[in-house]
N, C-alpha and C positions, 0 to 999 in steps of 0.2 A: 643225393641222400634222401632219407625218408621224409624229412621235413619239407624238402623241395617238392617231392612227389605229392604230399598232402596239400600244399599250397596250390600246385597246379590243378589238382582235382577240384579244390574249392573254387578257383577262378573259372574253371570250365563249367562248374555247376551254376555259377552266377550268370555266366554269359549264355547258357543254354536254357534259360528260364522260358517256360511256355507262355503263350498268350493268356490273357486273363480269362478266368471262368467265374462261376458263381461264388467261389471262395477266394477271389483275388485280393480282398482286403486283408487276408491272413498271410500274404506272401512275405511281408517283412518279418513276421513272427517266425516263419519257417527258416529264414536265413540267419536268425539270431544265434542259434547254437553253433552253426558253422563259422560265423564271424568271431564268436568267442574263442573257438579252438585256434583259429588263425592268429588272433591277437596274442595268444599265449606263446606261440612259436614264431611270432612276427619279427623278433629280433634277429633271426637267421635269414630272413627273406627281405630282399630289397623292394619287392612289389607289395608287401603286406599292408602298408599304410593306405594305399590307394584302392584296395579291394572294397571297403565300405562305400567309398564314393562311387565306384563303378556300379555296385549293387543298387545304390540309391538312384542313379541316373536311369538305369534300366527299369526300375520300378516306376519311376515318374513317367517314363516314356510309355510304358504299358497302360498305366492308369489314366494318363491324359487322353488316350484314344477313346475312352468309354465314359468316364464319370468325373464328378467333383471329388477331390480328396479331402476328407475331414480330419483324419488322423494320419499324419504322413508316414513316419517310420518309428518303430520303438527303439531303435538303436542310436538315433541322433536327436538332439534337442532342436527346437524350432529355429534358433539362430544359425546353426550349422546347415540345416536343410535349406534355409533361406539363401545362404551364401552360395551353396552348390546350385540352387535353382536359378539365381541371378546369372551365374556363369553360363548355365545351359540356355537361358533366354538370349543372352548376348551373342552366343554362338549359333543361334537359330536351331537349337537341338529340340526345343519344345516350346509351345505357346502356353503361358500361364500368368496368373495374377495372384499376388500375395496380399492377404487381408490381415493387417497387424491387429486390428481391434478384435476380430473373432479368432485369430490364431490359426487360420486355415489357408490353403492354397487352392485356387480355382483354375482349372485347365480348360482349354478350348480356344477357338479362333476369336480373339478379342477385337478384331477390326470391326468398324461400323459398316454393316452390310448395306445400310440404307443410303450411304454416301453416293453410290452410283445411281440412285433413283431420284436424287434431288432435282436435277434439271428436267427430266421428263415430267415429274409431278408438278413442277412449277409451270411448265408450258400447258399441261392439262388443266391446271387451276385457272390460268388466264383465259383459256378457251371457254371453260365453263362459265366464268364471269361474263364474258361477252355474250354467250348464248342466253344466259339468264336476263341480261339487260335488254336483249332483243325481244325475248318472250314476255317479260314483265317490265315495261318502261317505268321510270321513276315518276311518282306523282308530282303534281304541280305544287307551288308554294301555298296556294289557297287551300288545297286539300290537306296539306301538312298542318296548316294552322287549324283547319277544321277538325283534324284528328287530335291535335294537342289540346285545344280549348276544352272539349268535353272532359277530358281527363283532368284538366286543371280545375274545372268547376267541381267535379266530383271530389278532387283532393281538398279544395277549399271548403266544400260542404262537410266533408269528413272532419277536417281540422276544426271547423266551427262547432260541430257537434261535440267533438272531444273537449274543446274549451268550455262549452256550456256545461257538459257533464262534470268537468273538473271544478268549474265555478260552483255548481250546485253541491258538489261534495264538500268544498271548502266552507260554503255557507252552512251546510248541515253540521259540519264539525264545529264551526263557531257557535251555532245554536246549542249544540250538545255541551260545549264547554261552558257557555253562559248558564245553561240549565243546571249543570253540575255545580257551578259556582253559587247559584241561587240556592240550591238544595243545601250546600255546605253552610251558607250563611244562615238559612232557616234552622238547620240542625244546631249551629252554634248559638243562635238566639234561644232556641228551645232549651239547650243545655244550660245557658245562663239563667233562664227563668226557673228551671227546675232547681238549680243550685240555690237561687235566691229564696225559693219557696222552702227548701229544706233548711236553709239558714234561719228563716223566720220561724219555722216550726221548732227548730232547736232552741232559738232564743225564747219563744213562748214557754216551752217546756222548762227551760232553765229558770225563768222568772216564776213560774208556778211552783217549781221545786223550792226555790229560795223563799217564796212566801209561806209555803207550808213549814219550812224549817223555822222561820221566824215565829210563826204562830206556836209551833211546838215548843220553841225555846221560851216564849213568854208563859206558856202554860206551865212548863216545868219550873220556872223561877217564881211563879205566883204573881207576876207583874200585871197580868191582864186584869182589867177592872171593868165594871159595868158602866156603860156610857148612856146617860139619860138624854132626853130631848132638850132639856135646859142647857146642859153642858155643850151640846152641839150648837145651839143658838149662840151661846156666849162665845164659843170659839169662832163661829162665823162672823159675829159682830166685831170681835177683836181683829180678825184678819181684815175685815172691811175697813175698819178705822186706820189700820196700818197702811192699807192701799190708798185711802183718801189723803192721809198725811204725805205719803210719798208723792201723790199726784200734785198736791199743793206746792210741795217743794220744787217739783219739776216745773210747774207753771211759773213760780216766782223766779226760778233760774232762767226760764225762757224769756220772761219779761225783761229781766236784767240784760240778758244777751241781746234782745231786740233793741233796747235803749242804747246799749253800747254800740251796736252796729249802726244805728241811725246817727248817733253822734259822730262815729268815725266817718260815715259817708258824708255828713255835712262838713266835717273838718277836711276831708279829702277833696270835696268838690269846690269849696271856697278858694283855696290857693290856686287850683287849676283855672278857675274863672278869672281870678285876679291876674294870674300869669298871662292868660290869653288876652285880657284887656291891655295889660302893660305892653305885650308884644305888638298888639295892633296899634297902640299909641305910638310906640317907637317907629313902627313901620310908616305910620301916617306922618310922623314928624320928619322922617328921612325923605318921604315923598315930597312933603311941603318945602323942605330945604332945597330939593332939586328944582321945585317949581314955586319960587317965591312970589310969582305974580298972581297966585290964586289963594288969597287969604279967605275969601268967602267960601270957597270950596272946602277949605280945611274945616271951617266952622260947621258946615252942613254935614260933611262926612263924619266929623267927630260926634256930632249930635246923633246921627243915624246909628253909628256904631255903639254909642253909649246906650241908645234905646234898645238896640238889638241885644246887647249884653244883659241889660236889665230884664228884658223879656225872657232870655234863656235862663237867667238866675231864678226868676219867679216860677218858670215852668218846672225847674228842678226842685225848688222848694215845695211847690204844690204836689209834685209827684212823690216826694219823700213824705209829705204830710198825708197823702192818700195811703201810702204803704203803712205808715204808723197807725192811721185810723183803722185800716183793715185788720191789722194785727191786734189792735186793742179790741176790736169787735170780736175777733176769734177768741181772744182770751176771755172776754166777757161771756161769750156763748159757752165756752168750756166750763167756766165757773158756775154758770146757771145750770148746766147739765149735771155737774157734780152735786150742786145743791139739791136739784130735783131728785137725783138718785138717793141722796142721803135721806131726804124727806120720805121718799117711797119706802126705803128700808125701815125707817122708824115706824111708819104706819103699819108695815107688814109685821114688824116685831111686836107692836102694840096689839094687833089683832091676834097673833099667836099666843101672847101672854094672857089676853082676856079669854081666849078659848081654852 
């Protein structure tokens, strides 16, 4: 039939494909219309489903002889081409490698050509090592140490210089930080002084303004009056009398306080002395009870202790008397000074009145 004739012609065209030329990458595109026609009438042909596979195998065989294939065929997706290619590799139809990451197929002899050269190269390398050892014998241990030690000294010297430079850098940084800290402290101190000066100036201005306001207020109310020399002297004398009276009161109060303190000290010291004497007497009595054979010693010790207690008591009384006497002398001196000041003020006031 006509469909069978068309299918046979299509198969023959696929099998009679020429070798690759400069436009070999377009071979798959040229087969696409023919395969589309065969697929439309493929239901009447038993060999129609295998025609695309045959065309793909032929194309792969031709391309593998010359180049790497980047875009395989336009009429199959990559998975179908991969399946066909795997079958072709298993049947030794073509040598190829599938790259799933790049989505391409690489053709060519994939065996390692250098495998056959491993043994000769190894023998050649051993021979060269022996020849080199004969031409250039290994140096002795002393020379090795001599070669290593200079390098070691240079390395140590370099490391030492690096450490010294690092130390100097750290010291410079510390000095810079200290200098910045000192500058900050000086700036803070200067700021405080400026603020204090501004505060004092503001306070002085406020006081001057307040004084002006008071004077203005007195003038407006008519309270300000003429102050004469006599009124000033009277005011000064009255203030002085008040101060003298207050000073006398303070001295009287101080004298009373001193008397009270002296009395309290005497009262506090006497019971302590008596308690001390009684404790010593009891201690002596207990000692004498233990040593009844020493009555004379008891008398001597008692007399000595009694004399010692009397001496301590007299010293304390003398000390208290000296303190009292010194304070009395101070109060007398203060009274004399006040009296002298009063007399001087009276003389000065008399001179001013006579003038």
